[in-house]
Every structure is written in structure tokens, then in C-alpha cells.
C-alpha positions in Angstrom: -14.8 -17.4 -19.2 -12.5 -15.0 -17.2 -8.9 -14.7 -18.2 -7.8 -14.1 -14.6 -7.5 -17.0 -12.3 -10.0 -17.1 -9.4 -7.2 -17.5 -6.9 -6.1 -13.9 -7.4 -9.4 -12.8 -5.9 -8.1 -14.1 -2.6 -5.4 -11.6 -2.4 -5.0 -7.8 -2.5 -2.2 -5.5 -3.8 0.4 -4.7 -1.2 -0.9 -1.6 0.6 2.6 -0.6 1.8 3.8 -0.6 -1.8 0.6 1.4 -2.8 1.3 4.1 -0.2 5.0 4.4 -1.2 4.0 4.7 -4.9 1.5 7.5 -4.1 4.2 9.3 -2.2 6.6 9.0 -5.1 4.0 10.3 -7.5 3.3 13.4 -5.3 7.0 14.0 -5.0 7.4 13.8 -8.8 4.6 16.3 -9.1 6.6 18.8 -7.0 5.1 18.2 -3.5 7.4 18.3 -0.5 7.0 14.7 0.7 8.6 12.9 3.5 8.0 9.2 3.1 7.9 7.1 6.2 6.1 4.3 4.5 8.8 2.0 3.1 10.4 -0.8 5.1 13.9 -0.2 3.6 17.1 0.8 5.3 18.4 4.2 4.2 22.0 3.0 4.7 24.1 2.0 1.7 25.2 -1.6 1.3 28.6 -2.0 3.0 31.6 -1.4 0.7 33.1 -4.8 1.2 29.8 -6.4 0.1 29.6 -4.3 -3.1 33.3 -5.1 -3.8 32.6 -8.8 -3.6 29.8 -8.4 -6.2 32.2 -6.6 -8.5 34.8 -9.3 -8.1 32.2 -11.9 -9.0 31.3 -10.1 -12.2 34.9 -9.7 -13.2 35.6 -13.4 -12.4 32.7 -14.4 -14.7 30.4 -15.8 -11.9 27.4 -14.9 -14.0 26.0 -18.3 -14.8 23.3 -20.4 -13.2 24.0 -21.8 -9.8 22.4 -24.7 -8.0 18.7 -24.1 -7.4 19.2 -23.8 -3.7 22.2 -21.5 -3.9 25.9 -21.9 -4.2 27.4 -24.5 -1.8 29.7 -21.8 -0.4 26.8 -19.5 0.4 24.6 -22.2 1.9 27.5 -23.3 4.2 28.2 -19.7 5.2 24.6 -19.1 6.0 24.4 -22.2 8.2 27.6 -21.1 9.9 26.2 -17.6 10.5 22.9 -18.9 11.9 24.8 -21.3 14.2 27.1 -18.6 15.5 24.3 -16.1 16.1 21.7 -18.4 17.6 23.6 -21.5 18.8 21.8 -23.7 16.4 23.1 -26.7 14.4 21.9 -26.2 10.9 23.8 -27.9 8.0 24.4 -26.5 4.6 22.0 -28.9 3.0 19.2 -27.6 5.1 19.6 -24.1 3.7 17.7 -22.8 0.6 18.7 -19.4 -0.9 15.7 -17.6 -2.5 15.0 -14.4 -4.3 14.1 -12.4 -1.2 12.3 -13.3 2.0 8.9 -13.1 0.4 9.8 -16.1 -1.8 10.8 -18.0 1.3 7.3 -17.5 2.7 5.7 -18.4 -0.7 7.9 -21.5 -1.0 7.0 -22.8 2.5 3.2 -22.2 2.2 2.8 -23.5 -1.4 5.0 -26.6 -0.6 3.0 -27.6 2.5 -0.6 -26.2 2.5 -3.6 -28.1 1.3 -7.1 -26.6 1.0 -8.5 -25.8 4.4 -5.2 -26.0 6.3 -5.0 -23.2 8.8 -2.1 -20.8 9.6 -2.2 -18.9 12.9 -1.0 -15.3 12.3 -0.7 -12.9 15.2 -1.8 -9.4 14.3 -0.6 -6.8 13.6 1.3 -8.7 10.9 3.2 -8.0 7.7 0.7 -7.5 4.9 2.0 -10.4 2.8 1.5 -13.2 5.4 -2.3 -13.7 5.0 -2.3 -13.2 1.3 0.4 -15.7 0.6 -1.4 -18.2 2.9 -4.6 -17.7 0.9 -2.9 -17.9 -2.4 -1.6 -21.4 -1.3 -5.2 -22.5 -0.5 -4.7 -22.1 3.2 -6.9 -20.3 5.7 -5.3 -17.4 7.6 -6.4 -17.4 11.3 -5.7 -13.9 12.5 -5.2 -13.5 16.2 -5.3 -9.9 17.4 -2.6 -9.1 20.0 -3.0 -6.4 22.7 -1.0 -3.2 23.1 -0.8 -3.8 26.8 1.1 -7.0 26.0 3.5 -5.2 23.7 1.7 -6.5 20.6 2.9 -10.0 21.4 1.0 -13.3 21.2 0.5 -15.0 24.5 0.4 -18.7 25.2 -3.3 -18.5 26.1 -4.1 -16.7 22.8 -2.2 -19.3 20.8 -3.8 -22.2 22.6 -7.3 -20.7 21.9 -6.5 -20.3 18.2 -5.4 -23.9 17.6 -7.9 -26.2 15.9 -7.5 -29.7 14.3 -6.8 -28.0 11.0 -3.9 -25.8 12.3 -0.7 -26.5 10.3 1.5 -23.5 11.0 2.1 -20.8 13.5 3.7 -17.8 11.7 5.9 -15.7 14.1 7.8 -12.5 13.3 10.3 -11.2 15.9 11.1 -8.4 15.9 7.8 -7.7 14.2 6.8 -5.6 11.2 4.9 -3.3 11.8 5.2 -3.0 15.6 8.9 -3.6 16.3 7.8 -6.0 19.1 10.4 -8.6 19.9 9.8 -11.8 22.0 12.0 -12.4 25.0 13.3 -15.9 25.7 10.6 -16.3 28.3 7.9 -15.2 26.0 9.1 -17.6 23.3 9.4 -20.4 25.9 5.7 -20.0 26.8 4.7 -20.3 23.1 7.0 -23.3 22.6 5.4 -25.1 25.6 2.0 -24.9 23.8 3.5 -26.1 20.6 5.1 -29.1 22.3 1.5 -30.2 23.1 0.5 -30.2 19.4 2.9 -32.3 17.4 1.4 -31.7 14.0 1.9 -27.9 14.1 4.9 -26.4 12.3 6.5 -23.0 13.2 7.5 -20.4 10.6 9.7 -17.9 12.3 10.6 -14.8 10.4 13.8 -13.5 11.9 14.6 -10.9 9.2 14.9 -8.1 11.8 16.7 -10.2 14.5 19.9 -8.1 14.4 18.1 -4.8 14.7 17.3 -4.8 18.5 17.9 -2.1 21.1 18.5 -1.3 24.8 20.6 -4.5 25.2 17.8 -6.8 24.1 19.1 -10.2 22.8 17.1 -11.7 20.0 16.3 -15.4 20.3 14.9 -17.8 17.7 12.5 -20.7 18.3 14.9 -23.6 17.6 17.4 -22.0 20.0 14.9 -21.7 22.8 13.3 -25.2 22.2 15.5 -27.6 20.2 12.8 -30.2 20.3 10.9 -28.1 17.8 13.8 -28.2 15.3 12.2 -30.9 13.2 9.1 -28.8 12.6 10.4 -25.3 12.3 11.4 -23.2 9.3 13.7 -20.3 10.2 13.6 -17.5 7.7 16.1 -14.7 7.4 17.9 -12.7 4.7 20.2 -9.9 3.6 17.8 -7.0 3.2 17.5 -5.4 6.7 20.6 -6.2 8.7 23.0 -5.7 5.7 21.0 -2.9 3.9 20.7 -5.1 0.8 17.0 -4.8 -0.1 17.5 -4.6 -3.9 19.9 -7.5 -4.0 16.9 -9.8 -3.3 18.5 -12.6 -1.1 16.5 -14.4 1.5 17.0 -17.9 2.9 15.3 -20.7 4.8 16.7 -23.2 7.2 14.5 -26.2 7.7 14.5 -30.0 8.1 15.7 -31.9 5.1 12.3 -33.2 4.0 10.8 -29.7 3.8 14.0 -28.3 2.3 13.8 -30.8 -0.6 10.2 -29.9 -1.2 11.1 -26.2 -1.3 14.0 -26.9 -3.8 11.6 -28.9 -6.0 9.1 -26.0 -6.0 11.8 -23.3 -6.5 13.3 -25.3 -9.4 10.0 -24.9 -11.3 9.5 -21.2 -10.4 12.5 -18.9 -10.3 15.3 -21.5 -10.0 18.4 -19.9 -8.4 18.7 -16.5 -7.0 21.0 -14.0 -8.8 24.6 -15.4 -8.9 26.1 -11.9 -8.3 23.8 -11.2 -5.4 24.8 -14.6 -3.9 28.5 -13.6 -4.1 27.7 -10.4 -2.3 25.6 -12.3 0.3 28.5 -14.6 1.0 30.7 -11.7 1.9 27.9 -10.2 4.0 27.5 -13.2 6.2 31.1 -14.3 6.4 32.8 -10.9 6.4 33.1 -8.2 9.1 29.9 -7.6 11.1 30.7 -4.3 12.8 28.6 -2.3 10.3 25.5 -3.8 11.9 26.3 -2.4 15.3 27.0 1.0 13.9 23.6 1.0 12.1 21.7 -0.2 15.1 23.1 2.6 17.3 21.7 5.2 14.7 18.3 3.4 14.6 18.1 3.3 18.4 18.6 7.1 18.6 16.0 7.6 15.8 13.5 5.3 17.6 13.9 7.4 20.8 13.4 10.6 18.9 10.2 9.4 17.1 8.6 7.7 20.2 9.3 10.8 22.3 7.8 13.3 19.8 4.7 11.1 19.0 3.9 10.7 22.7 3.9 14.5 22.9 1.3 14.7 20.1 -2.4 15.3 20.8 -4.5 12.2 20.1 -1.6 9.8 19.6 -0.1 7.1 21.9 3.1 5.3 20.9 4.5 2.0 22.3 8.3 1.8 22.6 9.4 -1.2 20.5 12.3 -3.5 21.2 13.5 -3.8 17.6 13.1 -3.4 13.8 12.8 0.1 12.5 9.1 0.8 12.9 6.8 2.4 15.5 3.1 1.6 15.5 1.3 4.4 17.3 -2.4 4.5 18.1 -4.4 7.3 16.4 -7.7 6.5 18.1 -7.6 9.8 20.0 -8.2 11.6 16.6 -11.2 9.6 15.6 -14.3 11.8 14.9 -12.3 15.0 14.5 -12.0 17.1 11.4 -9.0 18.5 9.5 -8.9 22.2 8.6 -10.1 21.3 5.1 -13.2 19.6 6.6 -12.1 15.9 6.2 -13.5 13.8 9.0 -11.0 11.3 10.5 -13.3 8.3 10.8 -10.6 5.6 10.4 -6.9 4.9 10.4 -6.9 5.0 6.6 -8.6 8.4 6.6 -5.9 9.6 9.0 -2.9 8.6 6.9 -4.6 9.8 3.7 -5.2 13.3 5.2 -1.8 13.3 6.7 -0.2 12.7 3.3 -2.4 15.1 1.4 -2.3 18.0 3.9 1.2 17.7 5.4 3.2 15.6 2.9 4.0 12.9 5.4 3.5 9.3 4.1 2.7 6.6 6.7 0.8 3.3 6.4 -2.6 2.7 8.1 -2.9 0.0 10.7 -5.7 -1.8 8.9 -3.2 -2.8 6.2 -1.5 -4.8 9.0 -4.7 -6.3 10.3 -5.0 -3.8 13.2 -7.3 -0.8 12.8 -6.8 2.3 14.9 -3.1 2.5 14.4 -0.5 3.5 11.8 3.0 2.5 11.0 6.0 4.8 10.7 9.4 3.6 9.4 12.3 5.5 11.0 14.7 4.2 8.4 15.3 7.7 7.1 17.6 10.5 8.0 17.2 12.1 11.4 16.5 15.6 10.2 13.7 14.3 8.0 12.3 12.3 10.9 12.2 15.3 13.2 10.5 17.4 10.5 8.0 14.7 9.8 7.1 14.3 13.5 6.8 18.1 13.8 4.3 18.0 10.8 2.4 15.2 12.5 2.2 17.2 15.7 0.9 20.3 13.9 -1.6 18.2 11.9 -3.0 16.6 15.1 -3.1 19.9 16.9 -5.1 21.4 14.0 -7.9 18.8 14.3 -11.2 20.1 15.7 
């Protein structure tokens, strides 16, 4: 009898974490490594947020909170969502969790029975299909097209729906592509969902504040209030507030689902860290000008990276609307050799050779369910980005 549960055979280790770990190991060994693999802001957490955490420690706010989070934070999150997206969420519909990943886990484990299907547009964040599988669900991966900006169309959604479809999982702006759905594009998807009353929507809005060129991010419930009673809106502190290590995510959902999530969380992690909750309260209710300053820097970095990659032999890079990633095609390098004799026969071979021969760490597109591409995070300093793109240009030019 095996010690390890069979359910773990349904999932794989995170490939983004694996690449980042390899880059750290090479750097520790003395290699000159520029890591563009991690989805983590390089900005520090705002000073007012850190100060709020210190005050909470000094005030003795170090005990258990309610499973779903402190009443003050739940109310503040509802107020922030309603101000940002013109929604009408109530505090009792909010659950604070230990990061956004737990929000996904809570939702899927609380709702999926064996054989239930979840439609996932690809490219997609690496954890979506694995969490669905761990919850006994069936990921239904729908490849999107570069010519459509890597966005799911109404026709593609309609074709993917079956009698077993329970959820559509939507991420806008998207990791890994940075693609963000316009109001019209969301409207078209909502019209399909209105014809299928049993299907729920999981909308991952974690990058919604990181949008460029005047783009205005919308969320599903804002565009179509009639879907409110079967939508879970996910967001968190990690990206917009540069608080990845604080581990605070949250869900906003109808009361029936919210109660189920609280029941599950109460038997898993219970409450998120009380100190991190105090910091999150300051983040969502305090000054928001930090976000605009950060977005301006990210936008300039995006323009730099897209411009340099599109001047690189064998690469083609779409200009994304948001997040802090680009997702260039490397198909023009397939079949070519590196100076050391390595044949580039896949996206994984490309990023492996890139790391080993130039010291630039990126993540292959297959990890995000889309072969032929690779992901670069531009959440690093501009000088390092310019140097990394220069190394990528030299690497591609050296292929024969």
C-alpha cells in the first residue's frame, strides 16, 4: 500500500517555482543570473502599510481572528471593491484567505464533485488546472489565439460548454499573457453565460489595478449584475500593493458559497495572519496613489521589453494591456542550434538553453498550457530588463 495519496498523481509541482528555484541555485553558485521568472513585484510594500502592521504588533493584535477575517477588513474590502467596480458586495460576502491560491482551492474544493468540468482559457496560470484536478474536477482547457489577443471568444466558450460544465475560470488581466478583457469582450462572454444558468464564474482580478494605456479594467459582476448570484470574484494584496509575502487574498461571493468556503477554511488553515490582516486593512482603506506610481513604471518597462523582443530574430511579442508579463512566441527559433550544439526543439528547450547559456531565467509556455511561447516578468529593475533583453537578442542571433 502506497503512503502517498493517489490524488497527488493528478497534479504537478509548480513549474514557475521550479524555474525560480533553479535560477536561485545558479546565482548562489556564482553565476550572473537575471531572473525574469517570478510573478512578484520588485517594489517594496508601502510604508503606511508596514507601519500599520507594526502598530498591530505593538497593540497586541496577535491572536486568532474570525475564520473569514476581521470584521473591519471584510467591510473595508467590500467597500474597496464597490468603489473600484461599482458593485454592491457586503462584508458578510467576503472571506479573507492565506493568499489568492487558497481562494481558488476553497472555491473548487467547496463546489466540485467528481466529473464536474471547469472551462479554463489557455494560456493560464499554472495552478488553475491542478487545483481543479485535486478537487476531483475535470479541467477543460480552451486554447485562445494570439490574433485575438489571447482572449477567449464567445464562440469558443459556447463550444466548450457541456452538461457537466460547472465553472468558467477567467483571469483578467491574465497571467501569463497580460491580456485584459474590455467591457465589450466581457459582455459577449456574459451573454453566453446567461443562456446557461447552472454555470458559475470564477473571476481572478488580482492584476486588475495593473493596466496601461488608459485601459479601464472591468469585472464580471460589474458588466452583468444578473450573474452576481453565481460569480466568485477573487482579488488580493499581492500584486497591486506589493504584498506577496504577507499572504492575503480574498473572495467575494453569494452568501451560500461564502458560508461553504468559511466551513472549509475553518477546517484547513482557519484565519489568515492577524498582523497581515491589519496591514491589508491599511492597504485597501488608506492612500491609493502608490498604485498609480507603480503602474507608470511598469508601463515604461513593458514598452521597453516589447520593443526589444520584437527586434529579436525568431521572436514575436504581443503588446499586453495589463499585469507585468509578456508572452512572446519563440516558434521562429524551433529547429535551430545554440553555439554549444543544443537543438531548440521546444519552448522548454529554449528557456533551458537561455538560462544555461546566458543566465536569463524565463518560463516556458507549456507550463501555462500554451507551447511555442515563453513568459517574461518585467517586475524587475529597468537596467536588468534591458540587459536581459540584450542577452536574449544575442542568444537568438547566435542560433544556427
